[in-house]
C-alpha positions, 0 to 999 in steps of 0.5 A, a space after each residue: 628255301 625256294 618259293 615261287 609266288 604266282 600273282 593273282 592276275 595270273 591265277 585268274 587266267 591260267 590254263 596251264 604251266 607258266 615259267 615252270 610253275 603250275 598256276 590255278 584259280 584260287 578257290 572261293 573258300 581261300 579268298 578272304 581274311 588271310 591274316 586272321 587265325 583259322 577257326 576250322 582246319 579240315 584235314 584230307 588224307 588221300 591214301 596212295 596219292 603221290 605229289 607226281 599224281 597231283 602235278 599230273 592231274 593239275 596240269 591236265 585239269 587247271 580248272 579242277 578243285 585240286 588246282 583251285 586248292 593248289 592256287 589258293 594256298 601253299 603247295 610243298 612239292 618235296 614232302 615226305 611221309 614216315 618210314 615205314 610208309 604205312 597207314 597207321 604210322 602215317 596218320 599218327 604222324 599227322 596227328 602227333 608230330 612224331 615218327 614211329 620211334 616216338 609214337 611207338 606205332 610202326 605199322 598197323 600189325 606189329 609185335 610187342 615183346 613186353 605185353 601179354 597175350 590177349 585173354 591173359 587173366 593171371 598176369 603174374 609170371 605170364 610170358 610176355 610177347 604178343 601181336 598188336 593188331 590195329 586192323 579190322 581184326 579188332 572189330 566185334 564183327 569184321 564182316 559188317 561195315 558197322 564193325 558189329 554195332 548191329 545197325 539195320 538197313 546197311 549199308 545205306 544206314 551207315 551214317 547212323 554208326 556210333 561216333 565212339 568206335 571204342 565200343 566196337 572193339 572186341 576187348 578179348 582180342 587186345 594185348 594185356 598190360 603186365 602192370 594192370 592186367 587189363 586190355 590195352 586199347 589202341 588209344 592207350 597204346 599210343 605213347 604221345 598226345 594228339 592234336 585232337 586232345 590239345 584242341 579238346 583241352 582248349 574247349 574246341 570241337 573235334 571230329 574225324 573219319 577213317 577206315 577201322 574202329 582201331 583208328 580210335 588210337 587218334 583219341 590219344 592216351 586220354 581216350 577222349 580226343 575225338 568227339 565224333 569219330 566215324 569209322 565204317 569198316 572198309 574190310 567188311 563184306 561189300 554189300 551189293 558186290 560179289 560175295 566174299 569181297 570187301 570194299 577194297 576188292 572192287 574200285 567202284 565199291 571203294 568209291 561208294 565207301 569213300 562217299 559215306 565218309 564224305 557225306 559225314 564230313 559234309 554234315 559236319 561242315 553244316 554244323 551237325 555230327 556225322 549222322 546229321 542227327 545232332 546240331 553241335 557246330 562245325 568242328 575246329 579240327 576235322 577231316 577224313 581219309 579217302 581210299 579209292 586212289 589206293 585201290 586204283 593203284 593196287 588192283 590190276 583191273 577193276 570195273 573193266 579198267 586197267 589199274 595202276 600206271 601205264 608208264 613211270 608216273 603216268 596214271 592208267 585209266 582206273 587211276 585217272 578215273 579215281 583222281 577225277 573222283 577225288 577231285 569231285 569230292 574235294 570240290 563238294 567239300 570246298 563248295 559246302 564250306 563256301 556256301 556255309 560262309 566258312 571260307 574266311 575261317 577254314 584252312 584245308 590241308 591235303 596230304 596222304 598217309 603214304 604213297 604206293 610203289 612201284 609207279 613204274 609197271 615194268 619194275 614190278 616183281 611180286 615175291 611170295 614171302 611165305 617160303 622165305 620166312 619158312 626157310 628162315 625158320 627151318 634153317 634156324 631150327 636146324 642149327 638150334 634143334 631145341 628152339 622153335 621158329 625164329 620169326 615171332 611176327 612179320 609184316 611184309 608189303 614192300 618192306 620187311 618187318 620181322 620180330 624174332 623170338 631170339 633178339 640176340 645179335 647172333 639171331 638178328 645177324 643170322 636172319 639178315 644173312 639168310 634173307 640176303 642170300 636168297 634168290 628165286 622166281 617171282 612174277 612181273 606185271 603180266 604174271 610172267 616169271 621174274 627172277 629175284 635176288 637177295 630176298 628182294 631186299 636192297 638193305 637190311 637193318 638188324 638188331 641194334 642197327 634197326 633200333 638206331 634207324 628208328 632212334 630208340 634204344 636197343 631192346 625196345 619192346 616195340 621196335 622190329 628186330 629186322 627192318 628190310 628195305 625192298 628193292 624198287 618194284 618188289 611187292 611181297 605177295 603170294 598171288 597176282 592180285 596186287 600190282 603195288 604196295 606201301 610200307 617201304 622207303 622208296 620215293 614212290 612210298 614217301 613222296 606225298 602231296 602237301 597243300 595248306 590252303 585257305 584262311 590264314 595262308 597266302 595264295 599261289 605259293 609253290 615251296 620246294 623246301 623239304 618238309 615232312 608230314 609230321 609237321 602237319 600236327 604243329 601247323 594245325 595247332 598254330 593255325 588255330 592259335 594253339 601252342 604247337 609245343 603242347 604236343 609231346 612228340 613236337 617237343 621230343 623231335 623238335 618238329 617245326 610248323 610248316 612255313 605257311 606265312 
């Protein structure tokens, strides 16, 4: 383990880089009661944020809230998120301490070979195999930011949204258990418990804010882990913006959306529920997910500014603007903590569910995956005239996950061989033609190899039959509206920031140890004086706490 400690005198006067170590003034909330257990842990996940983005920003803004957060705690400079690097396995990992093979969550939209199709009422003899949708598609009303609750005065009234989003899920869209013949809600789909459940069992208060009602999965199998779960729907119609656009299609809209969640957490810091209607006390575990950095990385342009990066790891104007936005919101949260005299009892953890790839605009190759999969199905049917399509379900961002109707070795190897033999033409960053080979893939795990990659038994009902790692820069999309994605295993997907700052944590430590975001969950419990081994995934994967002390 390599650690650099920055003396307090240096922290107070730093304006840049000293001896290869970025130093910054510790924030007010991180100034006292280092050795006492934390009473509150605030977890902030900034979708898309890379460690390189954080380093770039802090170097240019040494007096920023992000710099003070770094200066007031431990910064892990070699942290990695899950593979696949999607929001759902990424967030579930932070809450459970386990990766996809342990949690059973591989992506936000997957397939399960053992569950029954939605709407099944006669389960005996029913044919298994169904899509498991953990996206906005589960909402009672996907078009509304309240997911169908029926609030008036939206979006301004969104803080009145329920803290129990389970009630906003349309059960007719859920897969059905062959054992109970009942719909399987997201929380009961999760195979292991969460930090929220452990905290509840200890009599502590919990809260969280995220982007879909389906994030009620974080409640854990008990269904009761989070007492106040605020989930405004990000893929709903963005009121006040062009018709047909959701909150991710315009970066200013994403900032407005993120602002609602920040306001909810500010209310919780003040001791209220997210709506500020009920005085309940500041939660022991709480936090939020921010989306504006992610859309600034994905959108080619927005609000008259160019999105993404101007060169490798160099944020362009839209992304730089959103780093300022995130910095200001983190500043608001830390200031509120200090104002409420919670600085000595609150630890903040900053990380990301995933990064975004590519950070080098010259590397971008957009490939339409539709023709690739159509060709695969046609080639399979040609050899097997009595068979239907080979692909049962696919998820392709900057990785390729396929679930097949035939899970035999012959079928999985056929799919692998076919895809790696494909070449064609995609588009580059300027929408000009750009050739691709090998289906845009660098490596493919098929059948039992895919199961081994995820440390599960071959034939597992949830594991993809094919997991393809894309070549650097490849994004699977049929248009030119995206210049980055996530899901893969490149450093741009995986290398996320990880900072633990505030109560019970030393100041100004930069740690180059290789760590993983799964370690956030046991660390949260340890900071609160709870047993990390209360987490089932921690016991199964032997996940350790972060070396914060």
